[in-house]
Wavefront OBJ file of the C-alpha trace (Angstrom):
o trace
v 108.248 105.268 131.330
v 107.900 108.373 133.478
v 104.963 109.452 131.334
v 107.013 109.289 128.131
v 107.462 106.814 125.295
v 110.848 105.119 125.680
v 112.370 104.974 122.213
v 116.047 104.202 121.643
v 118.209 104.511 118.537
v 121.567 102.978 117.627
v 123.838 104.409 114.928
v 126.652 101.871 115.398
v 125.018 98.500 114.802
v 123.672 98.132 118.332
v 126.886 98.714 120.320
v 125.394 101.820 121.949
v 121.914 103.305 122.237
v 120.602 106.832 122.707
v 117.058 107.961 123.594
v 114.951 109.725 120.977
v 112.394 112.414 121.670
v 109.059 110.795 120.807
v 105.494 112.137 120.695
v 103.640 112.225 124.001
v 101.676 109.018 124.669
v 97.910 109.069 124.985
v 96.185 107.698 128.079
v 96.526 103.901 128.158
v 98.390 103.713 124.832
v 100.338 100.464 124.405
v 103.043 99.051 122.162
v 102.344 95.366 121.506
v 105.254 92.956 121.234
v 103.464 89.752 120.178
v 105.480 89.293 116.985
v 108.337 91.772 117.388
v 106.978 93.545 114.311
v 105.264 96.726 115.514
v 108.100 98.860 114.099
v 108.630 99.021 110.331
v 111.505 100.737 108.536
v 112.120 101.746 104.940
v 115.655 102.744 104.109
v 117.704 104.460 106.809
v 115.437 107.438 107.521
v 111.790 106.394 107.573
v 110.084 104.367 110.298
v 106.520 103.652 111.384
v 105.446 102.437 114.852
v 101.991 100.967 115.465
v 100.198 101.354 118.796
v 97.027 100.171 120.503
v 95.273 99.936 123.831
v 94.080 103.386 124.878
v 94.833 104.839 121.429
v 95.399 103.300 118.017
v 97.959 105.393 116.180
v 100.909 105.125 113.818
v 103.954 107.228 114.710
v 105.912 108.064 111.555
v 109.352 109.619 111.291
v 110.652 110.694 107.875
v 114.082 111.673 109.208
v 115.421 108.964 111.552
v 113.602 110.211 114.628
v 114.326 113.933 114.439
v 110.644 114.694 113.814
v 107.375 112.751 114.046
v 104.032 112.735 112.275
v 100.944 111.198 113.900
v 98.668 109.001 111.793
v 95.219 107.806 112.910
v 94.184 104.610 111.072
v 90.497 103.549 110.972
v 90.923 100.575 113.320
v 88.356 100.633 116.129
v 89.338 100.414 119.790
v 87.019 97.543 120.748
v 89.037 96.499 123.810
v 92.238 97.289 125.718
v 93.950 94.578 123.649
v 93.011 96.126 120.298
v 95.394 97.884 117.974
v 98.206 97.422 115.492
v 100.432 94.430 116.171
v 102.595 94.356 113.014
v 103.519 96.637 110.115
v 105.567 96.308 106.949
v 106.432 98.835 104.249
v 107.441 97.532 100.825
v 108.386 101.089 99.840
v 108.165 104.576 101.298
v 104.567 104.758 100.031
v 103.119 101.233 100.183
v 102.550 99.646 103.583
v 100.361 97.119 105.397
v 99.375 96.872 109.054
v 97.602 94.018 110.854
v 96.196 93.574 114.318
v 92.720 93.615 115.752
v 91.879 92.533 119.282
v 93.845 89.740 120.953
v 90.938 89.041 123.318
v 88.391 88.961 120.447
v 90.349 86.956 117.850
v 87.351 86.138 115.667
v 86.763 89.791 114.667
v 88.604 89.999 111.363
v 86.817 92.909 109.701
v 89.000 95.397 111.612
v 92.229 93.398 111.516
v 94.067 94.746 108.461
v 94.912 98.087 106.873
v 96.885 99.274 103.860
v 98.273 102.573 102.620
v 99.588 103.784 99.268
v 100.842 107.195 100.429
v 103.159 106.460 103.332
v 100.375 106.349 105.899
v 98.885 109.784 105.338
v 95.729 107.780 104.694
v 95.136 104.227 105.901
v 92.284 102.111 104.511
v 90.635 99.007 105.935
v 91.183 95.926 103.773
v 88.278 95.288 101.426
v 88.393 91.551 102.174
v 89.960 91.243 105.657
v 91.720 88.299 107.305
v 89.530 85.860 109.253
v 90.495 87.317 112.620
v 93.129 88.931 114.820
v 96.588 88.878 113.232
v 99.863 89.595 115.014
v 102.551 88.684 112.467
v 103.188 89.971 108.956
v 105.759 89.316 106.242
v 106.252 90.253 102.595
v 107.408 87.651 100.090
v 110.627 89.184 98.702
v 110.274 90.651 95.231
v 106.456 90.505 95.202
v 103.360 92.367 96.458
v 102.300 89.248 98.395
v 101.896 89.436 102.167
v 101.270 86.642 104.646
v 99.710 87.431 108.016
v 99.506 85.045 110.971
v 97.562 84.933 114.213
v 95.894 82.696 116.744
v 93.081 81.699 114.350
v 95.190 81.007 111.281
v 97.123 82.366 108.319
v 95.948 84.567 105.451
v 97.538 85.703 102.193
v 97.179 88.931 100.209
v 98.483 89.176 96.655
v 97.556 92.845 96.188
v 99.384 94.743 98.912
v 96.856 94.144 101.692
v 93.591 95.049 99.961
v 92.148 91.528 99.899
v 93.052 88.493 102.036
v 92.349 84.799 101.533
v 92.753 81.967 104.061
v 95.716 79.558 103.984
v 95.393 77.477 107.178
v 94.097 77.463 110.759
v 97.421 77.033 112.586
v 97.940 79.108 115.755
v 100.994 81.197 114.747
v 102.576 84.282 116.305
v 105.314 85.525 113.982
v 106.609 85.042 110.436
v 109.721 86.136 108.511
v 111.203 85.441 105.075
v 114.861 85.331 104.136
v 115.896 88.532 102.274
v 117.156 86.383 99.412
v 116.050 82.889 98.529
v 112.652 81.264 98.761
v 112.249 80.238 102.403
v 110.388 81.598 105.381
v 109.840 80.609 108.985
v 106.824 80.952 111.270
v 106.615 80.242 114.994
v 103.561 79.320 117.009
v 102.105 77.821 120.123
v 104.039 75.327 122.255
v 107.360 76.096 120.564
v 106.235 75.057 117.071
v 108.423 76.173 114.164
v 107.173 75.956 110.571
v 109.306 76.136 107.431
v 107.689 77.706 104.360
v 109.083 77.195 100.861
v 107.726 79.040 97.840
l 1 2 3 4 5 6 7 8 9 10 11 12 13 14 15 16 17 18 19 20 21 22 23 24 25 26 27 28 29 30 31 32 33 34 35 36 37 38 39 40 41 42 43 44 45 46 47 48 49 50 51 52 53 54 55 56 57 58 59 60 61 62 63 64 65 66 67 68 69 70 71 72 73 74 75 76 77 78 79 80 81 82 83 84 85 86 87 88 89 90 91 92 93 94 95 96 97 98 99 100 101 102 103 104 105 106 107 108 109 110 111 112 113 114 115 116 117 118 119 120 121 122 123 124 125 126 127 128 129 130 131 132 133 134 135 136 137 138 139 140 141 142 143 144 145 146 147 148 149 150 151 152 153 154 155 156 157 158 159 160 161 162 163 164 165 166 167 168 169 170 171 172 173 174 175 176 177 178 179 180 181 182 183 184 185 186 187 188 189 190 191 192 193 194 195 196 197
């Protein structure tokens, strides 16, 4: 907005919000909201924000928004709808990002990334999901991720390095309960799926 990234922070549980100074956006850069998962946090200080469109970047703050580091993952800009759609960090070092191109959903080789050093270096998954993915969740207490998208669901048991197919359901978002063994995914036409593990 006004040539700047609008980024707000609350320190009182959402009762009030204040703007943060964010890095300058690049031409055509976008923040995708398909799964409400393009911002990942670890603890109270660190956060990562994935972008796409005109530039595919990860904005990382180690200090609750006081300063920012720019990360450039190896995901190719193959269309205006390409980029990072969801991120999750299991720890301050280990994270996974998924995305690809919404308008080219069959291109899976560029749809997933992982890092083991907080995003200083991102790597493409060695065995990627089968296509564009917009939702991501970590099974609590494990290194197992599930990613969802318009062409199906994939699972990684090794922190995002290798993915294997689970189903072909058109899903948009997925979350697991912090405790317990249940998760929920939502998809096309108002579908809600319950996962038990």
